[in-house]
N, CA, C, O and CB atoms as a CASP TS submission, in Angstrom:
PFRMAT TS
TARGET T0000
AUTHOR 0000-0000-0000
METHOD Language model
MODEL 1
PARENT N/A
ATOM      1  N   VAL     1      -1.447  -9.972  -5.151  1.00  0.00           N
ATOM      2  CA  VAL     1      -0.649  -9.120  -4.298  1.00  0.00           C
ATOM      3  C   VAL     1      -1.142  -9.276  -2.858  1.00  0.00           C
ATOM      4  O   VAL     1      -2.347  -9.246  -2.608  1.00  0.00           O
ATOM      5  CB  VAL     1      -0.720  -7.638  -4.765  1.00  0.00           C
ATOM      6  N   TRP     2      -0.219  -9.440  -1.919  1.00  0.00           N
ATOM      7  CA  TRP     2      -0.590  -9.500  -0.502  1.00  0.00           C
ATOM      8  C   TRP     2      -0.934  -8.101  -0.007  1.00  0.00           C
ATOM      9  O   TRP     2      -0.205  -7.145  -0.273  1.00  0.00           O
ATOM     10  CB  TRP     2       0.560 -10.114   0.350  1.00  0.00           C
ATOM     11  N   VAL     3      -2.035  -7.984   0.707  1.00  0.00           N
ATOM     12  CA  VAL     3      -2.440  -6.705   1.292  1.00  0.00           C
ATOM     13  C   VAL     3      -2.686  -6.881   2.784  1.00  0.00           C
ATOM     14  O   VAL     3      -3.074  -7.958   3.239  1.00  0.00           O
ATOM     15  CB  VAL     3      -3.709  -6.152   0.592  1.00  0.00           C
ATOM     16  N   HIS     4      -2.460  -5.827   3.530  1.00  0.00           N
ATOM     17  CA  HIS     4      -2.697  -5.840   4.975  1.00  0.00           C
ATOM     18  C   HIS     4      -4.192  -5.986   5.247  1.00  0.00           C
ATOM     19  O   HIS     4      -4.602  -6.788   6.085  1.00  0.00           O
ATOM     20  CB  HIS     4      -2.144  -4.549   5.641  1.00  0.00           C
ATOM     21  N   GLY     5      -4.998  -5.207   4.534  1.00  0.00           N
ATOM     22  CA  GLY     5      -6.445  -5.308   4.640  1.00  0.00           C
ATOM     23  C   GLY     5      -7.091  -4.453   5.717  1.00  0.00           C
ATOM     24  O   GLY     5      -8.307  -4.263   5.705  1.00  0.00           O
ATOM     25  N   ASP     6      -6.306  -3.938   6.640  1.00  0.00           N
ATOM     26  CA  ASP     6      -6.835  -3.085   7.717  1.00  0.00           C
ATOM     27  C   ASP     6      -5.773  -2.059   8.106  1.00  0.00           C
ATOM     28  O   ASP     6      -5.467  -1.870   9.283  1.00  0.00           O
ATOM     29  CB  ASP     6      -7.258  -3.941   8.963  1.00  0.00           C
ATOM     30  N   LEU     7      -5.227  -1.412   7.097  1.00  0.00           N
ATOM     31  CA  LEU     7      -4.136  -0.470   7.320  1.00  0.00           C
ATOM     32  C   LEU     7      -4.705   0.874   7.761  1.00  0.00           C
ATOM     33  O   LEU     7      -4.677   1.854   7.016  1.00  0.00           O
ATOM     34  CB  LEU     7      -3.275  -0.308   6.039  1.00  0.00           C
ATOM     35  N   ALA     8      -5.217   0.898   8.974  1.00  0.00           N
ATOM     36  CA  ALA     8      -5.791   2.111   9.562  1.00  0.00           C
ATOM     37  C   ALA     8      -4.749   2.792  10.439  1.00  0.00           C
ATOM     38  O   ALA     8      -3.750   2.182  10.822  1.00  0.00           O
ATOM     39  CB  ALA     8      -7.068   1.783  10.386  1.00  0.00           C
ATOM     40  N   ALA     9      -4.988   4.039  10.748  1.00  0.00           N
ATOM     41  CA  ALA     9      -4.049   4.797  11.590  1.00  0.00           C
ATOM     42  C   ALA     9      -3.798   4.095  12.922  1.00  0.00           C
ATOM     43  O   ALA     9      -2.709   4.205  13.485  1.00  0.00           O
ATOM     44  CB  ALA     9      -4.584   6.211  11.844  1.00  0.00           C
ATOM     45  N   THR    10      -4.786   3.383  13.420  1.00  0.00           N
ATOM     46  CA  THR    10      -4.629   2.680  14.702  1.00  0.00           C
ATOM     47  C   THR    10      -3.699   1.475  14.604  1.00  0.00           C
ATOM     48  O   THR    10      -3.289   0.926  15.627  1.00  0.00           O
ATOM     49  CB  THR    10      -5.983   2.228  15.212  1.00  0.00           C
ATOM     50  N   ASN    11      -3.365   1.065  13.393  1.00  0.00           N
ATOM     51  CA  ASN    11      -2.456  -0.066  13.197  1.00  0.00           C
ATOM     52  C   ASN    11      -1.063   0.367  12.745  1.00  0.00           C
ATOM     53  O   ASN    11      -0.241  -0.468  12.366  1.00  0.00           O
ATOM     54  CB  ASN    11      -3.040  -1.023  12.184  1.00  0.00           C
ATOM     55  N   LEU    12      -0.805   1.658  12.786  1.00  0.00           N
ATOM     56  CA  LEU    12       0.502   2.200  12.421  1.00  0.00           C
ATOM     57  C   LEU    12       1.162   2.752  13.677  1.00  0.00           C
ATOM     58  O   LEU    12       0.613   3.642  14.327  1.00  0.00           O
ATOM     59  CB  LEU    12       0.373   3.306  11.321  1.00  0.00           C
ATOM     60  N   LEU    13       2.314   2.241  14.017  1.00  0.00           N
ATOM     61  CA  LEU    13       3.038   2.723  15.194  1.00  0.00           C
ATOM     62  C   LEU    13       4.123   3.688  14.751  1.00  0.00           C
ATOM     63  O   LEU    13       4.882   3.414  13.821  1.00  0.00           O
ATOM     64  CB  LEU    13       3.648   1.544  15.999  1.00  0.00           C
ATOM     65  N   VAL    14       4.183   4.823  15.435  1.00  0.00           N
ATOM     66  CA  VAL    14       5.129   5.881  15.082  1.00  0.00           C
ATOM     67  C   VAL    14       6.011   6.179  16.280  1.00  0.00           C
ATOM     68  O   VAL    14       5.540   6.251  17.415  1.00  0.00           O
ATOM     69  CB  VAL    14       4.390   7.162  14.614  1.00  0.00           C
ATOM     70  N   ARG    15       7.292   6.351  16.014  1.00  0.00           N
ATOM     71  CA  ARG    15       8.243   6.746  17.055  1.00  0.00           C
ATOM     72  C   ARG    15       9.119   7.853  16.477  1.00  0.00           C
ATOM     73  O   ARG    15       9.650   7.727  15.373  1.00  0.00           O
ATOM     74  CB  ARG    15       9.114   5.520  17.549  1.00  0.00           C
ATOM     75  N   ASP    16       9.261   8.923  17.226  1.00  0.00           N
ATOM     76  CA  ASP    16      10.072  10.064  16.794  1.00  0.00           C
ATOM     77  C   ASP    16       9.638  10.583  15.419  1.00  0.00           C
ATOM     78  O   ASP    16      10.468  10.979  14.601  1.00  0.00           O
ATOM     79  CB  ASP    16      11.552   9.672  16.758  1.00  0.00           C
ATOM     80  N   GLY    17       8.322  10.573  15.184  1.00  0.00           N
ATOM     81  CA  GLY    17       7.782  11.119  13.948  1.00  0.00           C
ATOM     82  C   GLY    17       7.945  10.234  12.726  1.00  0.00           C
ATOM     83  O   GLY    17       7.680  10.675  11.608  1.00  0.00           O
ATOM     84  N   ARG    18       8.378   8.987  12.917  1.00  0.00           N
ATOM     85  CA  ARG    18       8.593   8.073  11.792  1.00  0.00           C
ATOM     86  C   ARG    18       7.842   6.762  12.024  1.00  0.00           C
ATOM     87  O   ARG    18       7.730   6.287  13.154  1.00  0.00           O
ATOM     88  CB  ARG    18      10.104   7.799  11.592  1.00  0.00           C
ATOM     89  N   LEU    19       7.340   6.197  10.952  1.00  0.00           N
ATOM     90  CA  LEU    19       6.685   4.897  11.036  1.00  0.00           C
ATOM     91  C   LEU    19       7.709   3.860  11.475  1.00  0.00           C
ATOM     92  O   LEU    19       8.764   3.720  10.856  1.00  0.00           O
ATOM     93  CB  LEU    19       6.041   4.502   9.674  1.00  0.00           C
ATOM     94  N   CYS    20       7.397   3.135  12.544  1.00  0.00           N
ATOM     95  CA  CYS    20       8.339   2.120  13.028  1.00  0.00           C
ATOM     96  C   CYS    20       7.752   0.712  12.982  1.00  0.00           C
ATOM     97  O   CYS    20       8.501  -0.262  13.059  1.00  0.00           O
ATOM     98  CB  CYS    20       8.768   2.446  14.448  1.00  0.00           C
ATOM     99  N   ALA    21       6.424   0.579  12.858  1.00  0.00           N
ATOM    100  CA  ALA    21       5.839  -0.757  12.796  1.00  0.00           C
ATOM    101  C   ALA    21       4.410  -0.693  12.266  1.00  0.00           C
ATOM    102  O   ALA    21       3.713   0.311  12.408  1.00  0.00           O
ATOM    103  CB  ALA    21       5.865  -1.422  14.180  1.00  0.00           C
ATOM    104  N   VAL    22       4.008  -1.785  11.661  1.00  0.00           N
ATOM    105  CA  VAL    22       2.627  -2.006  11.253  1.00  0.00           C
ATOM    106  C   VAL    22       2.170  -3.248  12.010  1.00  0.00           C
ATOM    107  O   VAL    22       2.849  -4.275  12.001  1.00  0.00           O
ATOM    108  CB  VAL    22       2.483  -2.178   9.672  1.00  0.00           C
ATOM    109  N   ILE    23       1.008  -3.147  12.669  1.00  0.00           N
ATOM    110  CA  ILE    23       0.519  -4.259  13.483  1.00  0.00           C
ATOM    111  C   ILE    23      -0.841  -4.739  12.981  1.00  0.00           C
ATOM    112  O   ILE    23      -1.420  -4.140  12.074  1.00  0.00           O
ATOM    113  CB  ILE    23       0.424  -3.845  14.961  1.00  0.00           C
ATOM    114  N   ASP    24      -1.346  -5.819  13.572  1.00  0.00           N
ATOM    115  CA  ASP    24      -2.677  -6.373  13.336  1.00  0.00           C
ATOM    116  C   ASP    24      -2.845  -6.869  11.902  1.00  0.00           C
ATOM    117  O   ASP    24      -3.438  -6.197  11.058  1.00  0.00           O
ATOM    118  CB  ASP    24      -3.737  -5.330  13.648  1.00  0.00           C
ATOM    119  N   PHE    25      -2.318  -8.039  11.654  1.00  0.00           N
ATOM    120  CA  PHE    25      -2.402  -8.637  10.331  1.00  0.00           C
ATOM    121  C   PHE    25      -3.555  -9.636  10.219  1.00  0.00           C
ATOM    122  O   PHE    25      -3.489 -10.576   9.427  1.00  0.00           O
ATOM    123  CB  PHE    25      -1.095  -9.319   9.994  1.00  0.00           C
ATOM    124  N   GLY    26      -4.604  -9.435  11.006  1.00  0.00           N
ATOM    125  CA  GLY    26      -5.745 -10.337  11.001  1.00  0.00           C
ATOM    126  C   GLY    26      -6.528 -10.350   9.703  1.00  0.00           C
ATOM    127  O   GLY    26      -7.234 -11.319   9.424  1.00  0.00           O
ATOM    128  N   CYS    27      -6.422  -9.300   8.902  1.00  0.00           N
ATOM    129  CA  CYS    27      -7.140  -9.221   7.624  1.00  0.00           C
ATOM    130  C   CYS    27      -6.210  -9.441   6.433  1.00  0.00           C
ATOM    131  O   CYS    27      -6.591  -9.180   5.292  1.00  0.00           O
ATOM    132  CB  CYS    27      -7.832  -7.867   7.492  1.00  0.00           C
ATOM    133  N   LEU    28      -5.003  -9.915   6.691  1.00  0.00           N
ATOM    134  CA  LEU    28      -4.026 -10.153   5.632  1.00  0.00           C
ATOM    135  C   LEU    28      -4.602 -11.096   4.584  1.00  0.00           C
ATOM    136  O   LEU    28      -5.220 -12.109   4.912  1.00  0.00           O
ATOM    137  CB  LEU    28      -2.723 -10.732   6.215  1.00  0.00           C
ATOM    138  N   GLY    29      -4.392 -10.749   3.328  1.00  0.00           N
ATOM    139  CA  GLY    29      -4.887 -11.610   2.267  1.00  0.00           C
ATOM    140  C   GLY    29      -4.411 -11.131   0.911  1.00  0.00           C
ATOM    141  O   GLY    29      -3.649 -10.170   0.802  1.00  0.00           O
ATOM    142  N   ILE    30      -4.866 -11.808  -0.100  1.00  0.00           N
ATOM    143  CA  ILE    30      -4.534 -11.444  -1.471  1.00  0.00           C
ATOM    144  C   ILE    30      -5.650 -10.554  -1.994  1.00  0.00           C
ATOM    145  O   ILE    30      -6.829 -10.866  -1.825  1.00  0.00           O
ATOM    146  CB  ILE    30      -4.344 -12.712  -2.376  1.00  0.00           C
ATOM    147  N   GLY    31      -5.279  -9.442  -2.631  1.00  0.00           N
ATOM    148  CA  GLY    31      -6.297  -8.541  -3.142  1.00  0.00           C
ATOM    149  C   GLY    31      -5.706  -7.349  -3.867  1.00  0.00           C
ATOM    150  O   GLY    31      -4.530  -7.339  -4.231  1.00  0.00           O
ATOM    151  N   ASP    32      -6.526  -6.365  -4.064  1.00  0.00           N
ATOM    152  CA  ASP    32      -6.146  -5.133  -4.747  1.00  0.00           C
ATOM    153  C   ASP    32      -5.246  -4.315  -3.828  1.00  0.00           C
ATOM    154  O   ASP    32      -5.663  -3.988  -2.717  1.00  0.00           O
ATOM    155  CB  ASP    32      -7.402  -4.313  -5.168  1.00  0.00           C
ATOM    156  N   PRO    33      -4.024  -3.972  -4.248  1.00  0.00           N
ATOM    157  CA  PRO    33      -3.143  -3.188  -3.385  1.00  0.00           C
ATOM    158  C   PRO    33      -3.716  -1.819  -3.014  1.00  0.00           C
ATOM    159  O   PRO    33      -3.284  -1.212  -2.034  1.00  0.00           O
ATOM    160  CB  PRO    33      -1.813  -3.004  -4.061  1.00  0.00           C
ATOM    161  N   ALA    34      -4.675  -1.337  -3.782  1.00  0.00           N
ATOM    162  CA  ALA    34      -5.298  -0.051  -3.477  1.00  0.00           C
ATOM    163  C   ALA    34      -6.061  -0.085  -2.161  1.00  0.00           C
ATOM    164  O   ALA    34      -6.300   0.962  -1.559  1.00  0.00           O
ATOM    165  CB  ALA    34      -6.232   0.354  -4.600  1.00  0.00           C
ATOM    166  N   VAL    35      -6.446  -1.275  -1.704  1.00  0.00           N
ATOM    167  CA  VAL    35      -7.149  -1.405  -0.423  1.00  0.00           C
ATOM    168  C   VAL    35      -6.314  -0.790   0.701  1.00  0.00           C
ATOM    169  O   VAL    35      -6.853  -0.141   1.597  1.00  0.00           O
ATOM    170  CB  VAL    35      -7.456  -2.895  -0.115  1.00  0.00           C
ATOM    171  N   ASP    36      -5.007  -0.996   0.650  1.00  0.00           N
ATOM    172  CA  ASP    36      -4.145  -0.477   1.712  1.00  0.00           C
ATOM    173  C   ASP    36      -3.918   1.030   1.611  1.00  0.00           C
ATOM    174  O   ASP    36      -3.259   1.611   2.473  1.00  0.00           O
ATOM    175  CB  ASP    36      -2.814  -1.189   1.682  1.00  0.00           C
ATOM    176  N   LEU    37      -4.451   1.666   0.578  1.00  0.00           N
ATOM    177  CA  LEU    37      -4.354   3.123   0.458  1.00  0.00           C
ATOM    178  C   LEU    37      -5.547   3.832   1.088  1.00  0.00           C
ATOM    179  O   LEU    37      -5.541   5.057   1.209  1.00  0.00           O
ATOM    180  CB  LEU    37      -4.237   3.520  -1.003  1.00  0.00           C
ATOM    181  N   MET    38      -6.575   3.076   1.492  1.00  0.00           N
ATOM    182  CA  MET    38      -7.765   3.692   2.103  1.00  0.00           C
ATOM    183  C   MET    38      -7.404   4.585   3.278  1.00  0.00           C
ATOM    184  O   MET    38      -8.055   5.604   3.509  1.00  0.00           O
ATOM    185  CB  MET    38      -8.740   2.615   2.565  1.00  0.00           C
ATOM    186  N   VAL    39      -6.381   4.213   4.013  1.00  0.00           N
ATOM    187  CA  VAL    39      -5.975   4.969   5.198  1.00  0.00           C
ATOM    188  C   VAL    39      -5.675   6.428   4.852  1.00  0.00           C
ATOM    189  O   VAL    39      -5.826   7.304   5.704  1.00  0.00           O
ATOM    190  CB  VAL    39      -4.748   4.320   5.846  1.00  0.00           C
ATOM    191  N   ALA    40      -5.258   6.697   3.632  1.00  0.00           N
ATOM    192  CA  ALA    40      -4.902   8.066   3.235  1.00  0.00           C
ATOM    193  C   ALA    40      -6.067   9.030   3.416  1.00  0.00           C
ATOM    194  O   ALA    40      -5.859  10.216   3.674  1.00  0.00           O
ATOM    195  CB  ALA    40      -4.438   8.089   1.783  1.00  0.00           C
ATOM    196  N   TRP    41      -7.281   8.534   3.283  1.00  0.00           N
ATOM    197  CA  TRP    41      -8.447   9.419   3.405  1.00  0.00           C
ATOM    198  C   TRP    41      -8.901   9.582   4.849  1.00  0.00           C
ATOM    199  O   TRP    41      -9.944  10.184   5.102  1.00  0.00           O
ATOM    200  CB  TRP    41      -9.596   8.885   2.570  1.00  0.00           C
ATOM    201  N   GLU    42      -8.140   9.059   5.792  1.00  0.00           N
ATOM    202  CA  GLU    42      -8.331   9.386   7.208  1.00  0.00           C
ATOM    203  C   GLU    42      -7.502  10.613   7.578  1.00  0.00           C
ATOM    204  O   GLU    42      -7.687  11.192   8.649  1.00  0.00           O
ATOM    205  CB  GLU    42      -7.947   8.183   8.106  1.00  0.00           C
ATOM    206  N   PHE    43      -6.591  11.006   6.694  1.00  0.00           N
ATOM    207  CA  PHE    43      -5.689  12.133   6.946  1.00  0.00           C
ATOM    208  C   PHE    43      -6.266  13.415   6.361  1.00  0.00           C
ATOM    209  O   PHE    43      -7.062  13.369   5.423  1.00  0.00           O
ATOM    210  CB  PHE    43      -4.292  11.857   6.353  1.00  0.00           C
ATOM    211  N   LEU    44      -5.869  14.555   6.910  1.00  0.00           N
ATOM    212  CA  LEU    44      -6.194  15.839   6.293  1.00  0.00           C
ATOM    213  C   LEU    44      -5.414  15.955   4.988  1.00  0.00           C
ATOM    214  O   LEU    44      -4.386  15.300   4.817  1.00  0.00           O
ATOM    215  CB  LEU    44      -5.866  17.032   7.253  1.00  0.00           C
ATOM    216  N   ALA    45      -5.898  16.786   4.070  1.00  0.00           N
ATOM    217  CA  ALA    45      -5.329  16.873   2.722  1.00  0.00           C
ATOM    218  C   ALA    45      -3.810  17.068   2.688  1.00  0.00           C
ATOM    219  O   ALA    45      -3.141  16.369   1.927  1.00  0.00           O
ATOM    220  CB  ALA    45      -5.979  17.999   1.987  1.00  0.00           C
ATOM    221  N   PRO    46      -3.231  17.989   3.478  1.00  0.00           N
ATOM    222  CA  PRO    46      -1.770  18.160   3.400  1.00  0.00           C
ATOM    223  C   PRO    46      -0.999  16.898   3.803  1.00  0.00           C
ATOM    224  O   PRO    46       0.023  16.572   3.197  1.00  0.00           O
ATOM    225  CB  PRO    46      -1.341  19.317   4.290  1.00  0.00           C
ATOM    226  N   VAL    47      -1.484  16.201   4.811  1.00  0.00           N
ATOM    227  CA  VAL    47      -0.828  14.960   5.253  1.00  0.00           C
ATOM    228  C   VAL    47      -1.021  13.875   4.200  1.00  0.00           C
ATOM    229  O   VAL    47      -0.111  13.092   3.929  1.00  0.00           O
ATOM    230  CB  VAL    47      -1.392  14.488   6.628  1.00  0.00           C
ATOM    231  N   ARG    48      -2.213  13.836   3.609  1.00  0.00           N
ATOM    232  CA  ARG    48      -2.486  12.853   2.556  1.00  0.00           C
ATOM    233  C   ARG    48      -1.527  13.038   1.380  1.00  0.00           C
ATOM    234  O   ARG    48      -1.042  12.055   0.820  1.00  0.00           O
ATOM    235  CB  ARG    48      -3.947  12.970   2.073  1.00  0.00           C
ATOM    236  N   GLU    49      -1.253  14.274   1.004  1.00  0.00           N
ATOM    237  CA  GLU    49      -0.327  14.533  -0.106  1.00  0.00           C
ATOM    238  C   GLU    49       1.099  14.125   0.254  1.00  0.00           C
ATOM    239  O   GLU    49       1.828  13.616  -0.597  1.00  0.00           O
ATOM    240  CB  GLU    49      -0.363  16.017  -0.495  1.00  0.00           C
ATOM    241  N   THR    50       1.502  14.342   1.498  1.00  0.00           N
ATOM    242  CA  THR    50       2.827  13.897   1.952  1.00  0.00           C
ATOM    243  C   THR    50       2.905  12.381   1.912  1.00  0.00           C
ATOM    244  O   THR    50       3.912  11.817   1.481  1.00  0.00           O
ATOM    245  CB  THR    50       3.124  14.412   3.382  1.00  0.00           C
ATOM    246  N   PHE    51       1.847  11.722   2.359  1.00  0.00           N
ATOM    247  CA  PHE    51       1.766  10.260   2.333  1.00  0.00           C
ATOM    248  C   PHE    51       1.903   9.748   0.903  1.00  0.00           C
ATOM    249  O   PHE    51       2.667   8.821   0.636  1.00  0.00           O
ATOM    250  CB  PHE    51       0.435   9.777   2.951  1.00  0.00           C
ATOM    251  N   ARG    52       1.157  10.361  -0.009  1.00  0.00           N
ATOM    252  CA  ARG    52       1.215   9.921  -1.412  1.00  0.00           C
ATOM    253  C   ARG    52       2.600  10.132  -2.000  1.00  0.00           C
ATOM    254  O   ARG    52       3.099   9.276  -2.731  1.00  0.00           O
ATOM    255  CB  ARG    52       0.176  10.669  -2.254  1.00  0.00           C
ATOM    256  N   ALA    53       3.218  11.244  -1.694  1.00  0.00           N
ATOM    257  CA  ALA    53       4.547  11.538  -2.238  1.00  0.00           C
ATOM    258  C   ALA    53       5.582  10.505  -1.796  1.00  0.00           C
ATOM    259  O   ALA    53       6.573  10.275  -2.489  1.00  0.00           O
ATOM    260  CB  ALA    53       4.993  12.935  -1.809  1.00  0.00           C
ATOM    261  N   ALA    54       5.347   9.888  -0.644  1.00  0.00           N
ATOM    262  CA  ALA    54       6.294   8.896  -0.120  1.00  0.00           C
ATOM    263  C   ALA    54       6.085   7.511  -0.734  1.00  0.00           C
ATOM    264  O   ALA    54       6.885   6.603  -0.505  1.00  0.00           O
ATOM    265  CB  ALA    54       6.168   8.806   1.394  1.00  0.00           C
ATOM    266  N   LEU    55       5.019   7.347  -1.507  1.00  0.00           N
ATOM    267  CA  LEU    55       4.693   6.037  -2.082  1.00  0.00           C
ATOM    268  C   LEU    55       5.022   5.991  -3.567  1.00  0.00           C
ATOM    269  O   LEU    55       5.084   7.021  -4.239  1.00  0.00           O
ATOM    270  CB  LEU    55       3.211   5.710  -1.866  1.00  0.00           C
ATOM    271  N   ALA    56       5.227   4.803  -4.056  1.00  0.00           N
ATOM    272  CA  ALA    56       5.449   4.601  -5.488  1.00  0.00           C
ATOM    273  C   ALA    56       4.196   3.943  -6.073  1.00  0.00           C
ATOM    274  O   ALA    56       4.216   2.774  -6.457  1.00  0.00           O
ATOM    275  CB  ALA    56       6.732   3.721  -5.753  1.00  0.00           C
ATOM    276  N   VAL    57       3.113   4.711  -6.132  1.00  0.00           N
ATOM    277  CA  VAL    57       1.875   4.175  -6.708  1.00  0.00           C
ATOM    278  C   VAL    57       1.462   5.028  -7.895  1.00  0.00           C
ATOM    279  O   VAL    57       1.650   6.245  -7.904  1.00  0.00           O
ATOM    280  CB  VAL    57       0.739   4.128  -5.649  1.00  0.00           C
ATOM    281  N   ASP    58       0.896   4.369  -8.894  1.00  0.00           N
ATOM    282  CA  ASP    58       0.439   5.100 -10.070  1.00  0.00           C
ATOM    283  C   ASP    58      -0.910   5.764  -9.783  1.00  0.00           C
ATOM    284  O   ASP    58      -1.560   5.483  -8.776  1.00  0.00           O
ATOM    285  CB  ASP    58       0.332   4.156 -11.291  1.00  0.00           C
ATOM    286  N   ASP    59      -1.307   6.643 -10.689  1.00  0.00           N
ATOM    287  CA  ASP    59      -2.554   7.392 -10.497  1.00  0.00           C
ATOM    288  C   ASP    59      -3.772   6.473 -10.404  1.00  0.00           C
ATOM    289  O   ASP    59      -4.674   6.719  -9.603  1.00  0.00           O
ATOM    290  CB  ASP    59      -2.748   8.383 -11.637  1.00  0.00           C
ATOM    291  N   ALA    60      -3.802   5.420 -11.216  1.00  0.00           N
ATOM    292  CA  ALA    60      -4.960   4.517 -11.213  1.00  0.00           C
ATOM    293  C   ALA    60      -5.110   3.818  -9.863  1.00  0.00           C
ATOM    294  O   ALA    60      -6.223   3.676  -9.357  1.00  0.00           O
ATOM    295  CB  ALA    60      -4.828   3.471 -12.335  1.00  0.00           C
ATOM    296  N   THR    61      -4.001   3.385  -9.285  1.00  0.00           N
ATOM    297  CA  THR    61      -4.056   2.723  -7.980  1.00  0.00           C
ATOM    298  C   THR    61      -4.507   3.705  -6.911  1.00  0.00           C
ATOM    299  O   THR    61      -5.297   3.351  -6.037  1.00  0.00           O
ATOM    300  CB  THR    61      -2.685   2.125  -7.612  1.00  0.00           C
ATOM    301  N   TRP    62      -4.008   4.938  -6.975  1.00  0.00           N
ATOM    302  CA  TRP    62      -4.389   5.973  -6.012  1.00  0.00           C
ATOM    303  C   TRP    62      -5.898   6.242  -6.079  1.00  0.00           C
ATOM    304  O   TRP    62      -6.561   6.355  -5.048  1.00  0.00           O
ATOM    305  CB  TRP    62      -3.598   7.278  -6.280  1.00  0.00           C
ATOM    306  N   VAL    63      -6.427   6.343  -7.293  1.00  0.00           N
ATOM    307  CA  VAL    63      -7.860   6.599  -7.470  1.00  0.00           C
ATOM    308  C   VAL    63      -8.681   5.415  -6.954  1.00  0.00           C
ATOM    309  O   VAL    63      -9.726   5.621  -6.337  1.00  0.00           O
ATOM    310  CB  VAL    63      -8.185   6.870  -8.960  1.00  0.00           C
ATOM    311  N   ARG    64      -8.232   4.186  -7.193  1.00  0.00           N
ATOM    312  CA  ARG    64      -8.939   3.023  -6.646  1.00  0.00           C
ATOM    313  C   ARG    64      -8.921   3.038  -5.123  1.00  0.00           C
ATOM    314  O   ARG    64      -9.904   2.653  -4.489  1.00  0.00           O
ATOM    315  CB  ARG    64      -8.313   1.720  -7.165  1.00  0.00           C
ATOM    316  N   GLY    65      -7.816   3.478  -4.532  1.00  0.00           N
ATOM    317  CA  GLY    65      -7.754   3.599  -3.071  1.00  0.00           C
ATOM    318  C   GLY    65      -8.812   4.558  -2.555  1.00  0.00           C
ATOM    319  O   GLY    65      -9.461   4.305  -1.539  1.00  0.00           O
ATOM    320  N   ARG    66      -8.974   5.658  -3.268  1.00  0.00           N
ATOM    321  CA  ARG    66     -10.014   6.626  -2.889  1.00  0.00           C
ATOM    322  C   ARG    66     -11.404   5.995  -3.017  1.00  0.00           C
ATOM    323  O   ARG    66     -12.281   6.214  -2.181  1.00  0.00           O
ATOM    324  CB  ARG    66      -9.921   7.902  -3.772  1.00  0.00           C
ATOM    325  N   GLY    67     -11.584   5.212  -4.075  1.00  0.00           N
ATOM    326  CA  GLY    67     -12.858   4.515  -4.265  1.00  0.00           C
ATOM    327  C   GLY    67     -13.139   3.514  -3.153  1.00  0.00           C
ATOM    328  O   GLY    67     -14.268   3.421  -2.672  1.00  0.00           O
ATOM    329  N   TRP    68     -12.111   2.758  -2.739  1.00  0.00           N
ATOM    330  CA  TRP    68     -12.268   1.827  -1.620  1.00  0.00           C
ATOM    331  C   TRP    68     -12.645   2.578  -0.346  1.00  0.00           C
ATOM    332  O   TRP    68     -13.495   2.121   0.418  1.00  0.00           O
ATOM    333  CB  TRP    68     -10.973   1.020  -1.400  1.00  0.00           C
ATOM    334  N   ALA    69     -12.012   3.730  -0.117  1.00  0.00           N
ATOM    335  CA  ALA    69     -12.317   4.526   1.083  1.00  0.00           C
ATOM    336  C   ALA    69     -13.769   4.994   1.062  1.00  0.00           C
ATOM    337  O   ALA    69     -14.460   4.935   2.079  1.00  0.00           O
ATOM    338  CB  ALA    69     -11.367   5.745   1.185  1.00  0.00           C
ATOM    339  N   LEU    70     -14.225   5.454  -0.090  1.00  0.00           N
ATOM    340  CA  LEU    70     -15.612   5.908  -0.221  1.00  0.00           C
ATOM    341  C   LEU    70     -16.583   4.747  -0.012  1.00  0.00           C
ATOM    342  O   LEU    70     -17.572   4.883   0.709  1.00  0.00           O
ATOM    343  CB  LEU    70     -15.840   6.549  -1.604  1.00  0.00           C
ATOM    344  N   THR    71     -16.302   3.620  -0.635  1.00  0.00           N
ATOM    345  CA  THR    71     -17.163   2.445  -0.484  1.00  0.00           C
ATOM    346  C   THR    71     -17.274   2.022   0.975  1.00  0.00           C
ATOM    347  O   THR    71     -18.368   1.748   1.467  1.00  0.00           O
ATOM    348  CB  THR    71     -16.630   1.284  -1.322  1.00  0.00           C
ATOM    349  N   THR    72     -16.144   1.972   1.660  1.00  0.00           N
ATOM    350  CA  THR    72     -16.125   1.569   3.066  1.00  0.00           C
ATOM    351  C   THR    72     -16.900   2.558   3.933  1.00  0.00           C
ATOM    352  O   THR    72     -17.627   2.157   4.841  1.00  0.00           O
ATOM    353  CB  THR    72     -14.681   1.449   3.567  1.00  0.00           C
ATOM    354  N   ALA    73     -16.743   3.853   3.650  1.00  0.00           N
ATOM    355  CA  ALA    73     -17.468   4.875   4.413  1.00  0.00           C
ATOM    356  C   ALA    73     -18.976   4.752   4.195  1.00  0.00           C
ATOM    357  O   ALA    73     -19.754   4.878   5.140  1.00  0.00           O
ATOM    358  CB  ALA    73     -16.989   6.285   4.015  1.00  0.00           C
ATOM    359  N   LEU    74     -19.382   4.509   2.962  1.00  0.00           N
ATOM    360  CA  LEU    74     -20.810   4.381   2.677  1.00  0.00           C
ATOM    361  C   LEU    74     -21.410   3.142   3.333  1.00  0.00           C
ATOM    362  O   LEU    74     -22.539   3.185   3.822  1.00  0.00           O
ATOM    363  CB  LEU    74     -21.042   4.331   1.174  1.00  0.00           C
ATOM    364  N   VAL    75     -20.671   2.051   3.348  1.00  0.00           N
ATOM    365  CA  VAL    75     -21.145   0.832   4.007  1.00  0.00           C
ATOM    366  C   VAL    75     -21.317   1.077   5.505  1.00  0.00           C
ATOM    367  O   VAL    75     -22.232   0.538   6.127  1.00  0.00           O
ATOM    368  CB  VAL    75     -20.164  -0.341   3.760  1.00  0.00           C
ATOM    369  N   ALA    76     -20.431   1.892   6.080  1.00  0.00           N
ATOM    370  CA  ALA    76     -20.493   2.180   7.517  1.00  0.00           C
ATOM    371  C   ALA    76     -21.716   3.012   7.895  1.00  0.00           C
ATOM    372  O   ALA    76     -22.137   3.014   9.052  1.00  0.00           O
ATOM    373  CB  ALA    76     -19.233   2.905   7.954  1.00  0.00           C
ATOM    374  N   LEU    77     -22.286   3.718   6.917  1.00  0.00           N
ATOM    375  CA  LEU    77     -23.477   4.517   7.212  1.00  0.00           C
ATOM    376  C   LEU    77     -24.623   3.594   7.509  1.00  0.00           C
ATOM    377  O   LEU    77     -25.730   4.054   7.786  1.00  0.00           O
ATOM    378  CB  LEU    77     -23.830   5.460   6.046  1.00  0.00           C
TER
END
């Protein structure tokens, strides 16, 4: 599966309250689609739930996304 690899809030462009573009494909590659869910844990809980509701991901993928977010945060320490 192709993944963006750096789907952070800084790479999401919003206009009029709606996502209008995704930029910076420098980390594009093949990998676990859950990697692109890491961004959800940059949001506060209510926004994270809205984000999840807009996606068609199963529970296992969502949990792996949370794991990727935790791993990345720990590496940053």
